[in-house]
ZAMARGU-4260 file (C-alpha; in steps of 0.2 Angstrom, whole numbers, plus 5000, padded with zeros to 4 digits):
<rodrens>
0) 5020/5281/5687 | 5021/5262/5691 | 5007/5251/5695 | 5009/5239/5709 | 4998/5223/5711
5) 4998/5205/5714 | 4989/5189/5709 | 4988/5171/5714 | 4995/5156/5703 | 4986/5140/5707
10) 4996/5124/5708 | 4996/5106/5711 | 5014/5105/5712 | 5023/5102/5729 | 5033/5118/5730
15) 5040/5127/5745 | 5030/5143/5741 | 5013/5134/5738 | 5001/5136/5752 | 4982/5140/5754
20) 4977/5158/5754 | 4965/5171/5746 | 4964/5163/5728 | 4960/5177/5716 | 4954/5164/5703
25) 4942/5156/5715 | 4952/5139/5714 | 4952/5128/5729 | 4970/5122/5726 | 4986/5129/5735
30) 4993/5144/5727 | 5009/5154/5724 | 5007/5173/5725 | 5015/5184/5711 | 5019/5202/5714
35) 5022/5214/5699 | 5027/5232/5696 | 5024/5238/5678 | 5026/5255/5669 | 5009/5263/5668
40) 5014/5272/5651 | 5020/5257/5642 | 5013/5243/5652 | 5030/5234/5652 | 5033/5225/5668
45) 5049/5230/5677 | 5049/5220/5693 | 5041/5203/5697 | 5043/5191/5712 | 5034/5176/5719
50) 5031/5173/5737 | 5022/5161/5749 | 5003/5158/5745 | 4997/5163/5762 | 5005/5180/5763
55) 4993/5194/5761 | 4996/5209/5749 | 4998/5222/5762 | 5013/5214/5770 | 5024/5213/5754
60) 5028/5232/5751 | 5042/5232/5764 | 5052/5218/5755 | 5048/5225/5738 | 5056/5242/5743
65) 5071/5233/5750 | 5074/5223/5734 | 5073/5239/5724 | 5086/5248/5735 | 5097/5233/5732
70) 5094/5233/5713 | 5097/5251/5710 | 5112/5251/5721 | 5121/5239/5710 | 5113/5245/5694
75) 5122/5261/5691 | 5139/5269/5696 | 5130/5285/5703 | 5119/5275/5715 | 5104/5284/5708
80) 5087/5277/5708 | 5072/5282/5697 | 5059/5293/5703 | 5045/5280/5704 | 5027/5284/5710
85) 5019/5269/5715 | 5000/5267/5711 | 4991/5254/5722 | 4974/5247/5725 | 4966/5247/5743
90) 4974/5230/5746 | 4990/5239/5750 | 4983/5252/5761 | 4991/5252/5778 | 4999/5264/5789
95) 5015/5254/5788 | 5016/5254/5769 | 5013/5273/5769 | 5027/5276/5781 | 5038/5264/5771
100) 5036/5273/5755 | 5040/5289/5764 | 5055/5282/5772 | 5062/5275/5756 | 5059/5292/5747
105) 5046/5284/5735 | 5030/5294/5730 | 5013/5285/5729 | 4995/5286/5724 | 4986/5274/5736
110) 4968/5270/5737 | 4962/5270/5755 | 4951/5257/5763 | 4937/5268/5768 | 4927/5256/5779
115) 4943/5251/5789 | 4950/5269/5792 | 4943/5280/5805 | 4953/5295/5800 | 4948/5294/5782
120) 4930/5292/5788 | 4931/5308/5798 | 4938/5317/5783 | 4924/5311/5772 | 4911/5316/5785
125) 4918/5333/5786 | 4917/5334/5767 | 4900/5327/5764 | 4893/5344/5759 | 4907/5348/5747
130) 4906/5330/5739 | 4887/5333/5736 | 4890/5351/5729 | 4886/5351/5710 | 4900/5364/5708
135) 4912/5350/5712 | 4905/5338/5699 | 4916/5333/5685 | 4906/5329/5669 | 4920/5319/5660
140) 4923/5307/5674 | 4905/5308/5682 | 4912/5310/5699 | 4911/5323/5713 | 4928/5328/5718
145) 4936/5337/5733 | 4953/5338/5740 | 4960/5342/5757 | 4978/5343/5762 | 4984/5336/5779
150) 5000/5334/5788 | 5004/5316/5790 | 5016/5312/5805 | 5028/5298/5804 | 5045/5292/5810
155) 5059/5293/5796 | 5071/5283/5807 | 5062/5270/5817 | 5071/5260/5830 | 5066/5242/5832
160) 5058/5239/5849 | 5053/5257/5852 | 5038/5267/5848 | 5038/5278/5833 | 5042/5296/5837
165) 5031/5303/5823 | 5042/5319/5823 | 5043/5319/5804 | 5029/5327/5794 | 5024/5325/5776
170) 5010/5334/5767 | 4998/5322/5759 | 4984/5326/5748 | 4967/5317/5752 | 4957/5316/5736
175) 4939/5311/5739 | 4927/5306/5726 | 4908/5302/5726 | 4899/5292/5713 | 4880/5294/5715
180) 4877/5280/5703 | 4887/5267/5713 | 4877/5273/5728 | 4861/5270/5719 | 4866/5253/5713
185) 4871/5247/5730 | 4855/5254/5738 | 4845/5244/5725 | 4855/5228/5728 | 4853/5230/5747
190) 4834/5234/5746 | 4831/5219/5735 | 4840/5207/5747 | 4831/5215/5762 | 4814/5215/5754
195) 4816/5197/5748 | 4820/5192/5766 | 4806/5202/5773 | 4793/5195/5761 | 4798/5177/5766
200) 4798/5182/5784 | 4781/5190/5784 | 4774/5175/5775 | 4779/5164/5790 | 4773/5177/5802
205) 4756/5177/5793 | 4755/5158/5794 | 4760/5158/5812 | 4747/5170/5816 | 4734/5160/5807
210) 4739/5145/5817 | 4742/5152/5834 | 4733/5168/5834 | 4741/5183/5842 | 4760/5183/5841
215) 4770/5188/5856 | 4786/5198/5855 | 4796/5184/5864 | 4789/5171/5851 | 4797/5181/5836
220) 4813/5171/5839 | 4804/5155/5834 | 4803/5162/5816 | 4819/5159/5806 | 4821/5160/5787
225) 4839/5152/5787 | 4853/5161/5778 | 4842/5176/5774 | 4838/5179/5793 | 4853/5190/5794
230) 4844/5204/5783 | 4830/5203/5795 | 4841/5205/5811 | 4852/5218/5804 | 4840/5230/5794
235) 4822/5227/5800 | 4811/5232/5815 | 4794/5224/5819 | 4777/5232/5821 | 4764/5228/5834
240) 4758/5212/5825 | 4776/5205/5823 | 4778/5209/5804 | 4796/5215/5798 | 4798/5232/5791
245) 4814/5240/5784 | 4823/5252/5796 | 4828/5266/5785 | 4841/5272/5799 | 4850/5255/5799
250) 4850/5254/5780 | 4857/5272/5778 | 4870/5268/5791 | 4875/5253/5780 | 4877/5263/5765
255) 4885/5278/5773 | 4901/5277/5763 | 4894/5268/5748 | 4900/5277/5732 | 4914/5286/5740
260) 4932/5283/5736 | 4948/5291/5743 | 4965/5292/5735 | 4981/5297/5745 | 4996/5305/5737
265) 5011/5315/5742 | 5014/5322/5725 | 4999/5323/5714 | 4989/5338/5719 | 4975/5338/5707
270) 4960/5326/5710 | 4956/5322/5692 | 4975/5318/5688 | 4975/5307/5703 | 4960/5298/5697
275) 4967/5296/5679 | 4983/5289/5686 | 4973/5277/5697 | 4963/5270/5683 | 4979/5268/5672
280) 4984/5254/5685 | 4973/5242/5675 | 4989/5240/5665 | 4995/5228/5678 | 4979/5218/5676
285) 4982/5216/5657 | 5000/5210/5662 | 4992/5196/5673 | 4980/5192/5659 | 4995/5189/5647
290) 5005/5180/5661 | 4991/5168/5666 | 4979/5166/5651 | 4989/5170/5635 | 5005/5162/5641
295) 4995/5149/5651 | 5005/5150/5667 | 4990/5149/5678 | 4995/5131/5681 | 5014/5130/5683
300) 5017/5111/5684 | 5035/5110/5691 | 5044/5096/5699 | 5054/5107/5711 | 5057/5125/5716
305) 5072/5127/5704 | 5062/5122/5689 | 5047/5133/5695 | 5059/5149/5696 | 5066/5145/5679
310) 5049/5144/5671 | 5044/5160/5680 | 5059/5170/5674 | 5055/5164/5656 | 5037/5169/5658
315) 5041/5186/5665 | 5052/5190/5651 | 5039/5183/5638 | 5025/5194/5646 | 5037/5209/5645
320) 5040/5206/5626 | 5021/5203/5624
</rodrens>
């Protein structure tokens, strides 16, 4: 099992890979993105590469797999590659990446973007009863767990310019998890924001009524509480006197998939094992901490690209030793 993830390295240097993107340190400077693969068992990084700061995580997998094919081709006489199982966060979840893993004969444990995947949402909706069944609750992880196996169709040999045939089939395990504590925390946070907005809004309604008398429905648009108005518009309804009340249906719709997580894998059949493997991917976060904080490579001051790549190589080796 190998953990795959990326981070951003902020820089003031004028380098070809420096550009503005989603800075993971919250800096306002240009950045260079850094992709890493590390062994989950030992934590040792086995692959590292920098790329342009405005490239999103999801689009980097194809180039990674091509690089690995080249590396393993010349790394041994038998042209054998190790049996790597990539463990990724939801930043790498896409149909293209899933198909690329299958085409290159690499296994995976991939977290799915529940809110952006219609077929995953359908799977969860079909499994709500199982995911709320106490018989499916694991006391050690404090998670409800349920697994379904699906047949995933893809094109093993796509042709550029033509639609995928999707004639090839791979069985994939869809591991679904529900954490009722996460749902409770998210509901609490949402309720706090909505009620805070509602109280402020209703104070204005009260003041308006005391000044103008009866408030007409068409006059509601005149009351606005700035940035918090979005909570009123999205999650409230109005009574006959113009006061805002929480609409439970809208709030429930907002939280429909809160607390749910889905892991996709072509090789790990057990839901608990898949969860342990996914949590072990924190090894790569520890590598980033060493790389950026301990070795202080969070600001790679370099005069040109060649100097930067030389520094990067030294820091990569140093993080592996660490």
